[in-house]
C-alpha positions in Angstrom: 2.7 12.9 -19.8 5.6 15.2 -20.8 8.9 14.1 -22.1 10.6 15.1 -18.9 8.3 13.0 -16.8 8.9 10.0 -19.0 12.6 10.5 -18.8 12.4 10.7 -15.0 10.5 7.4 -14.9 13.1 5.7 -17.1 15.9 7.1 -14.9 14.1 5.8 -11.8 13.6 2.3 -13.3 17.2 2.2 -14.5 18.5 3.3 -11.0 16.4 0.6 -9.3 17.6 -2.0 -11.7 21.2 -0.9 -11.2 20.9 -1.1 -7.5 19.3 -4.5 -7.6 22.0 -5.7 -9.9 24.7 -4.5 -7.6 23.1 -6.1 -4.5 24.8 -9.5 -4.9 28.1 -7.8 -5.1 27.6 -6.6 -1.5 27.7 -10.2 -0.4 30.3 -11.6 -2.8 32.6 -9.3 -4.8 33.1 -12.0 -7.4 29.5 -12.9 -7.8 29.3 -12.2 -11.5 32.8 -13.6 -12.3 32.8 -17.4 -11.9 32.3 -20.7 -13.7 31.7 -20.3 -17.4 32.0 -16.6 -17.4 35.5 -16.8 -16.1 36.6 -19.8 -18.1 35.1 -19.3 -21.5 33.1 -16.1 -22.1 35.4 -13.4 -21.0 38.4 -14.7 -22.9 36.4 -15.1 -26.1 34.7 -11.7 -25.6 38.3 -10.3 -25.4 39.2 -12.1 -28.6 36.1 -10.7 -30.4 37.1 -7.2 -29.3 40.7 -7.7 -30.4 39.6 -8.8 -33.8 37.1 -5.9 -34.2 39.8 -3.5 -33.1 42.1 -5.0 -35.8 39.5 -4.4 -38.4 38.5 -8.1 -38.8 35.0 -9.5 -38.5 35.2 -12.2 -35.8 34.2 -15.4 -37.5 36.9 -17.8 -36.4 39.7 -17.8 -33.9 42.6 -20.1 -33.2 43.4 -18.4 -29.9 41.0 -20.4 -27.8 41.6 -23.9 -26.5 38.8 -25.4 -28.6 39.7 -23.6 -31.9 36.4 -21.8 -31.9 34.2 -20.9 -34.8 32.9 -17.8 -33.2 30.2 -17.3 -35.8 28.8 -20.8 -35.1 28.4 -20.1 -31.4 25.1 -18.4 -30.8 26.1 -17.4 -27.2 28.5 -14.8 -28.4 25.9 -13.0 -30.6 28.2 -12.1 -33.5 25.3 -11.6 -35.9 23.0 -10.1 -33.3 22.4 -6.4 -34.3 21.7 -5.5 -30.7 24.9 -6.7 -29.2 
């Protein structure tokens, strides 16, 4: 298989995955924005981005309602090299 054929296959798989991921939005425009995502994750992701933009490593924040130790919460993946 040539490099172009492999790239086409990856593009096809990515396109199918994107379409399948967007399918729930056709039924409910707020499908991916509710419950914990709305209440906890998005504000703290914003705070992590704010700290990174300010040149700080996001270990702790006092700007959340629970005074979060961001580094202690595995859900936010601060030490995950992929995220």
